[in-house]
ZAZA-888415 format. One line per 2 residues: their letters; for each residue x, y, z of C-alpha. Coordinates in nm, 2 decimals, decimal comma. Each point is the difference from the previous one (the first is absolute). Layout:
BEGIN
a> X:Y:Z  ...
! end
This chain:
BEGIN
me> 23,19:18,16:3,18  0,06:-0,08:-0,37
we> -0,27:-0,33:-0,10  0,03:-0,20:-0,30
vv> -0,33:-0,11:-0,16  0,00:-0,37:-0,09
ig> -0,28:-0,10:-0,27  -0,12:-0,32:-0,16
le> -0,32:-0,03:-0,23  -0,23:-0,30:-0,05
ih> -0,18:0,07:-0,36  -0,31:-0,16:-0,10
aq> 0,00:-0,04:-0,39  -0,31:-0,12:-0,13
la> 0,06:-0,26:-0,24  -0,16:0,06:-0,36
tk> -0,14:-0,35:-0,04  -0,39:-0,03:-0,14
tk> -0,10:-0,24:0,29  0,08:-0,03:0,34
if> 0,35:-0,20:0,17  -0,21:-0,31:0,11
sg> -0,36:0,04:-0,22  -0,16:0,09:-0,29
aa> -0,16:0,30:0,09  0,06:0,34:-0,18
ta> 0,22:0,24:0,13  -0,14:0,30:-0,19
yg> -0,02:0,33:0,16  -0,34:0,20:0,06
aa> -0,23:-0,30:0,01  -0,31:0,01:0,23
pn> 0,10:-0,10:0,39  0,02:-0,37:0,07
tq> -0,06:-0,12:-0,39  0,34:-0,13:-0,06
ac> 0,06:-0,21:0,33  -0,04:-0,39:-0,07
av> -0,04:-0,29:0,24  0,40:-0,02:0,01
dl> 0,06:0,35:0,09  -0,26:-0,03:0,26
gl> 0,15:-0,33:0,14  -0,34:-0,17:-0,01
pg> 0,02:-0,40:0,11  0,12:-0,23:-0,25
vl> 0,18:0,25:-0,22  0,36:-0,05:-0,11
pv> 0,25:0,28:-0,13  0,18:-0,04:-0,31
ln> 0,31:0,26:-0,05  0,00:0,20:-0,30
ke> 0,30:-0,05:-0,20  0,00:0,34:-0,17
av> 0,04:0,14:0,36  0,30:-0,20:0,04
rm> 0,15:0,09:-0,36  -0,02:0,36:0,13
av> 0,15:-0,03:0,33  0,32:-0,21:-0,17
kf> -0,01:0,32:-0,24  0,03:0,24:0,29
gl> 0,28:-0,24:0,15  0,21:0,01:-0,34
av> -0,02:0,39:-0,01  0,14:0,06:0,32
da> 0,28:-0,27:0,00  -0,18:-0,19:0,24
ei> 0,03:-0,35:0,14  -0,27:-0,21:-0,15
ad> -0,12:-0,28:0,22  -0,05:-0,34:-0,17
rs> -0,21:-0,12:0,28  -0,25:0,24:0,16
vf> -0,25:-0,04:0,26  -0,38:0,17:0,06
ar> -0,08:0,03:0,36  -0,33:0,13:0,18
kn> 0,03:0,30:0,16  -0,24:0,01:0,26
yf> -0,21:0,28:0,16  -0,35:0,13:-0,01
yp> -0,14:0,27:-0,13  -0,34:0,06:-0,16
dl> 0,10:0,02:-0,40  0,23:-0,32:0,07
pk> -0,29:-0,25:-0,03  0,21:-0,34:0,00
gy> 0,17:0,14:0,36  0,33:-0,04:-0,18
qi> 0,21:0,17:-0,26  0,21:-0,27:-0,26
sq> 0,32:0,20:-0,01  0,40:-0,15:0,01
fe> 0,19:0,03:0,31  0,30:-0,18:0,03
lp> 0,05:-0,12:-0,37  -0,09:0,28:-0,21
vv> 0,05:-0,02:-0,38  0,21:0,32:-0,05
gk> 0,34:0,02:0,23  0,26:0,25:0,06
gq> 0,05:0,27:-0,28  0,07:0,36:-0,05
it> -0,08:0,30:-0,21  0,16:0,33:-0,06
ie> -0,17:0,31:0,07  0,08:0,37:-0,11
me> -0,04:0,30:0,19  -0,06:0,36:-0,09
dg> 0,37:0,11:0,02  0,09:-0,26:-0,22
se> 0,16:-0,23:0,24  -0,09:-0,41:-0,04
ki> -0,07:-0,23:0,30  -0,06:-0,35:0,04
vg> -0,30:-0,12:0,18  -0,01:-0,38:0,09
it> -0,32:-0,23:-0,04  -0,04:-0,22:0,26
ra> -0,28:-0,20:-0,17  -0,30:0,01:-0,23
hl> -0,27:-0,25:0,08  -0,36:-0,10:-0,15
ee> -0,28:0,04:0,21  -0,37:0,09:-0,03
da> -0,18:0,32:0,09  -0,27:0,00:0,27
gk> -0,37:0,19:-0,09  -0,07:0,36:0,05
sl> -0,18:0,14:0,31  -0,20:0,32:-0,11
he> -0,08:0,27:0,29  -0,18:0,23:-0,21
df> -0,36:0,06:-0,04  -0,10:-0,29:0,22
hg> -0,13:0,23:0,30  0,20:-0,15:0,30
qt> 0,07:-0,35:-0,18  0,29:-0,13:-0,20
gi> -0,06:-0,18:-0,36  0,18:-0,27:-0,14
dl> 0,11:-0,04:-0,37  0,18:-0,32:-0,07
nr> 0,08:0,08:-0,35  0,37:-0,01:0,08
ag> 0,00:-0,30:0,20  0,25:-0,23:-0,16
tp> 0,17:0,28:-0,25  0,35:-0,10:-0,03
ll> 0,26:0,22:0,14  0,35:0,00:0,00
ei> 0,16:0,18:0,34  0,34:0,11:-0,09
vs> 0,19:0,04:0,34  0,32:0,24:-0,01
ep> 0,28:0,00:0,26  0,00:0,28:0,26
dm> 0,24:0,16:-0,24  -0,14:0,35:-0,04
rs> 0,07:0,32:0,23  -0,22:0,24:-0,11
ak> -0,38:0,06:-0,12  0,14:0,10:-0,30
ea> 0,20:-0,35:-0,08  -0,30:-0,17:0,08
va> -0,19:0,17:-0,27  0,24:-0,04:-0,25
ym> 0,01:-0,37:0,06  -0,36:-0,01:-0,01
rk> -0,01:0,19:-0,31  0,26:-0,25:-0,16
ih> -0,20:-0,32:0,12  -0,31:0,18:-0,16
sl> 0,19:0,04:-0,32  0,17:-0,33:0,03
vr> -0,36:-0,18:0,01  -0,14:0,20:-0,28
yl> 0,25:-0,10:-0,21  -0,03:-0,33:0,06
ei> -0,37:0,00:-0,07  -0,05:-0,19:0,32
cd> -0,20:0,32:0,16  -0,19:0,29:-0,12
gn> 0,16:0,17:0,30  -0,39:0,18:0,04
mq> 0,05:0,15:0,36  -0,35:0,18:-0,01
eg> -0,16:-0,34:-0,09  0,23:-0,16:0,30
sf> 0,23:-0,22:-0,26  0,31:0,13:0,13
rc> 0,04:0,11:0,39  0,26:-0,02:0,25
da> 0,03:-0,05:0,38  0,32:0,20:0,14
nv> 0,23:-0,15:0,31  0,15:0,34:0,15
sv> 0,24:0,03:0,33  0,25:0,23:0,10
rp> 0,32:-0,07:0,18  0,32:0,22:0,12
kg> 0,22:0,08:-0,29  0,28:-0,23:0,04
qe> -0,22:-0,26:0,18  0,02:-0,35:-0,18
kf> -0,30:-0,17:0,18  -0,34:0,15:-0,16
gt> -0,28:0,17:0,20  -0,36:-0,13:0,03
ra> -0,21:0,04:-0,29  -0,33:0,09:-0,06
el> -0,18:-0,14:-0,35  -0,22:0,25:-0,18
kn> -0,26:-0,16:-0,17  -0,11:0,00:-0,36
in> 0,14:0,32:-0,14  -0,11:0,05:-0,37
sf> 0,17:0,30:-0,12  0,36:0,11:-0,05
rn> -0,09:0,35:0,17  -0,16:-0,18:0,31
ve> 0,30:-0,26:0,02  0,24:0,29:0,07
ra> -0,24:0,22:0,20  -0,08:-0,32:0,23
in> 0,37:-0,10:0,04  0,08:0,37:0,08
ie> -0,29:0,05:0,27  0,09:-0,33:0,14
ve> 0,37:0,03:0,03  -0,08:0,36:0,22
rq> -0,22:-0,18:0,21  0,24:-0,28:0,09
id> 0,27:0,27:0,07  -0,25:0,19:0,20
vi> -0,11:-0,27:0,21  0,37:-0,13:0,08
es> 0,12:0,36:0,06  -0,28:0,04:0,26
gg> 0,12:-0,29:0,21  -0,26:-0,25:-0,16
tv> 0,05:-0,33:-0,19  -0,12:-0,09:-0,34
vq> -0,21:-0,33:-0,01  -0,04:-0,24:-0,29
et> -0,33:0,05:-0,15  -0,20:0,05:-0,35
rl> -0,10:0,34:-0,03  -0,22:0,18:-0,29
yd> 0,09:0,32:-0,18  -0,29:0,29:-0,02
ad> 0,10:0,20:-0,29  -0,29:0,28:0,09
kn> 0,17:0,04:0,34  0,35:-0,09:-0,11
et> 0,07:-0,22:0,29  0,00:-0,35:0,10
rs> -0,17:-0,19:0,27  0,01:-0,32:0,16
mr> -0,23:-0,28:-0,18  0,10:-0,31:0,19
sk> 0,34:-0,15:0,20  0,23:-0,21:-0,26
ee> -0,05:-0,32:-0,04  0,28:-0,25:-0,01
an> 0,03:-0,27:-0,24  -0,12:-0,28:0,26
dy> -0,30:0,16:0,06  -0,11:-0,08:-0,34
ry> 0,04:-0,37:0,07  0,17:-0,03:-0,36
fp> -0,05:-0,34:-0,10  0,06:-0,18:-0,34
dp> -0,32:0,00:-0,22  -0,15:-0,39:0,00
dl> -0,20:0,07:-0,29  0,30:0,11:-0,21
lp> 0,32:-0,18:-0,12  0,31:0,17:0,00
lv> 0,12:0,22:-0,29  0,26:-0,15:-0,23
ld> 0,16:0,19:-0,26  0,22:-0,19:-0,28
kg> 0,26:0,21:-0,19  -0,23:-0,02:-0,32
ll> -0,23:0,22:0,17  0,29:0,22:0,10
dq> 0,13:0,02:-0,35  -0,36:0,06:-0,15
vr> -0,04:0,30:0,21  0,33:0,16:-0,04
at> -0,07:-0,03:-0,38  -0,28:0,25:0,08
lp> 0,23:0,25:0,17  -0,05:0,36:-0,18
el> 0,29:0,26:0,00  -0,01:0,09:0,36
pn> 0,01:0,37:0,12  0,35:0,02:0,07
ek> 0,09:-0,16:-0,30  -0,21:0,20:-0,20
rd> 0,12:0,32:0,17  0,42:-0,08:-0,07
rf> -0,11:-0,07:-0,39  -0,17:0,36:0,01
vn> 0,32:0,13:0,13  0,27:-0,20:-0,16
em> -0,16:0,00:-0,36  -0,25:0,30:-0,03
gl> 0,25:0,19:0,21  -0,24:0,14:0,22
sk> 0,06:0,12:0,35  -0,02:-0,24:0,28
yd> -0,30:0,22:0,14  -0,22:0,04:-0,30
as> 0,06:-0,40:-0,07  -0,11:-0,04:0,37
vl> -0,29:0,20:-0,03  -0,08:-0,20:-0,33
ts> 0,00:-0,33:0,13  -0,18:0,06:0,31
sr> -0,29:-0,15:-0,16  -0,02:-0,28:-0,29
el> -0,27:0,20:-0,15  0,20:0,32:0,00
ad> 0,32:-0,17:-0,13  -0,22:-0,20:-0,29
yf> -0,16:0,36:-0,05  0,36:0,19:-0,06
ea> 0,13:-0,30:-0,23  -0,34:0,03:-0,22
vl> 0,09:0,41:-0,03  0,36:-0,08:-0,06
aa> -0,12:-0,27:-0,30  -0,25:0,25:-0,16
tg> 0,28:0,26:-0,04  0,25:-0,28:-0,19
nk> 0,22:0,00:0,35  0,14:0,33:-0,10
dp> 0,04:0,19:0,36  -0,07:-0,20:0,29
kq> 0,06:0,33:0,23  -0,25:0,18:-0,20
ca> -0,27:-0,28:0,07  0,12:-0,05:0,35
nw> -0,04:0,38:0,05  -0,34:0,02:-0,12
vi> -0,14:-0,30:0,16  0,17:0,10:0,36
gd> -0,12:0,36:-0,06  -0,28:0,10:-0,21
ls> -0,18:-0,32:-0,03  0,03:-0,11:0,38
ga> -0,08:0,36:0,12  -0,31:-0,03:-0,19
ln> -0,09:-0,32:0,14  0,05:0,12:0,35
ka> -0,18:0,29:-0,05  -0,31:-0,20:-0,12
gl> 0,04:-0,27:0,26  0,06:-0,25:-0,27
ei> 0,23:-0,32:-0,01  0,22:-0,08:-0,29
te> -0,25:-0,27:-0,16  -0,26:0,30:0,00
sp> 0,18:0,25:-0,22  -0,19:0,17:-0,24
vs> 0,31:0,05:-0,22  0,10:-0,37:-0,14
aq> 0,40:-0,06:-0,02  -0,07:0,02:-0,38
ql> -0,15:0,34:0,01  0,29:0,13:0,24
gs> 0,23:-0,15:-0,24  -0,17:0,18:-0,30
vl> 0,05:0,33:0,20  0,37:-0,05:0,05
lr> 0,06:-0,08:-0,36  -0,13:0,34:-0,12
iq> 0,25:0,14:0,27  0,28:-0,18:-0,16
dn> -0,08:0,08:-0,35  -0,05:0,37:0,07
ti> -0,35:0,01:-0,08  -0,11:0,14:0,32
sg> 0,21:0,17:0,31  0,04:-0,15:0,35
ki> -0,24:0,28:0,10  -0,25:-0,10:-0,28
ak> 0,03:-0,36:0,11  -0,15:0,06:0,34
qv> -0,33:0,16:-0,18  0,00:-0,32:-0,20
fe> 0,02:-0,23:0,28  -0,26:0,19:0,18
ai> -0,26:-0,02:-0,29  0,07:-0,35:-0,05
wn> -0,06:-0,07:0,38  -0,31:0,19:-0,04
ge> -0,11:-0,21:-0,30  0,01:0,29:-0,25
ga> 0,22:-0,21:-0,23  0,09:-0,37:-0,10
da> 0,37:0,08:-0,02  0,24:0,30:-0,03
da> 0,00:-0,01:-0,39  -0,41:0,08:0,07
vi> 0,04:0,26:0,27  0,29:0,19:-0,19
eg> -0,19:-0,03:-0,33  -0,35:0,10:0,17
qg> 0,11:0,28:0,23  0,29:0,14:-0,24
lk> 0,28:-0,04:0,20  0,24:-0,11:-0,23
qv> 0,37:0,18:0,10  0,12:0,27:-0,24
td> 0,36:-0,09:-0,12  -0,02:0,23:-0,30
tg> 0,33:0,22:0,05  -0,13:0,30:-0,20
ai> -0,33:0,00:0,20  0,20:-0,01:0,33
ei> 0,21:0,25:-0,12  -0,28:0,28:-0,09
mi> -0,12:-0,07:0,36  0,32:0,05:0,17
de> 0,06:0,32:-0,19  -0,38:0,11:0,09
vi> 0,05:-0,04:0,37  0,41:0,15:0,00
aa> -0,16:0,32:-0,17  -0,29:0,02:0,25
np> 0,26:-0,02:0,30  0,32:0,24:-0,08
eq> 0,02:0,04:0,39  0,05:-0,34:0,06
lq> 0,26:-0,06:-0,32  0,20:0,30:0,16
qy> 0,02:-0,20:0,35  0,10:-0,31:-0,18
rd> 0,27:0,15:-0,22  0,15:0,20:0,35
gk> 0,04:-0,34:0,11  -0,33:-0,08:0,17
eq> 0,00:-0,38:-0,11  -0,29:-0,08:0,18
vf> -0,24:0,22:-0,18  0,03:-0,29:-0,27
gf> -0,24:-0,22:0,17  -0,25:0,31:-0,03
fv> 0,05:0,00:-0,39  -0,05:-0,36:-0,01
gq> -0,32:0,01:0,20  -0,14:0,26:-0,22
vm> 0,08:-0,21:-0,33  -0,15:-0,27:0,15
ka> -0,33:0,19:0,06  -0,01:0,17:-0,33
sk> 0,01:-0,39:-0,16  -0,26:-0,11:0,26
gk> 0,28:-0,22:0,15  0,02:-0,20:-0,35
an> 0,36:0,13:-0,12  0,25:-0,26:0,05
pg> 0,18:0,13:0,33  0,38:-0,11:-0,15
qv> -0,05:0,19:-0,30  -0,13:0,32:0,16
nd> 0,30:-0,03:0,24  0,26:-0,01:-0,30
il> -0,16:0,25:-0,19  -0,05:0,25:0,29
kq> 0,35:0,00:0,11  0,10:0,07:-0,35
kl> -0,24:0,30:-0,02  0,07:0,11:0,31
ag> 0,39:0,03:-0,03  -0,11:0,24:-0,29
! end
């Protein structure tokens, strides 16, 4: 039997506010355990929550960016459950009336195809604390610093049909929240994580299969691996005559397996009811207009501009706009070169720079070579001071801190390109004279020997001869 996979993602993005969603406690990462949890976060008697306006603005900003319905009236509810890191015994969240309703986002696949994925809702809620199982010798420690941290839970429609589509969607949301500057997207710190709802059904069947929820996956690679292994498990269960049960499962990255955590709760298990301490959230048109005015150029808009105005390929433009920081870096390089050659700038940013960053395990924001420094290298290629090959040496020298810019490296290491026609002719004459056998082969019609002569001349010039001039003069000399 052929099977179809159905996937929906619930992404939790920690909003980049300085204080918590209902209190003035700090949200900074890395503080000593239990030093950033105040009486409101703990739900102590006599305290009242006060909604953080900035968290609301960030939620609205996301909603506008995905062309979603923005509710003029939304309600906070209490989601009741007991867990050691939830001291109040309930989580304040939004249930029936979320601030952001239906929207959509377009994802791009590796083959260049596009797909629209629906967004069901995005609601505000507070995070719980964190249970720590390491270093407690059979006990569990509780750190309540995260309790009350503002989250935007972004719930997709079950529109994805493969793990790769799910990863593409997750990457797009990750890029978007960083463009909007509402979330830093740091997965290692737990600022961006997701739950995946996965089910399978016979191909052609409209009714959904029974889903399992994979909890708290915090990397793109693990999302793909977790979904694929869960799909295999569900198909094996059904084809063996069993039945998939609705449950919450954990993904073990070390063993590459999912395992049952608990039966999946339904909404009535949480006994949702409107929080009596919080008034309904009412938004006026003025706030929406204010937030709309702060929207940056979004990834797809920027990509289209790079294609239409700069002549870049859709692939190059998509790579460059995959993160706001990378796009900003590229545009700064282009500005440093006087906006002369967007394709050359794109090639260097996507190729040499990104390759060096990946090898060093660095983000674009940590690049040892600034956009202005890279621009200085490209300018010297454009004015024929150096060749493309020498430019790679100059780039590496700047990367290693051996020069403030291209001019300093070129001067300090004597890398200026030889463009003197007379000097190049002398080198070519010497190479031809030293290789009579290859000369005869070329004149007998073996044209591939031309590359041999080019290599010998470049070697003689220590890579400094202008390649274009070498080619032109060499053709004339070899022709006799």
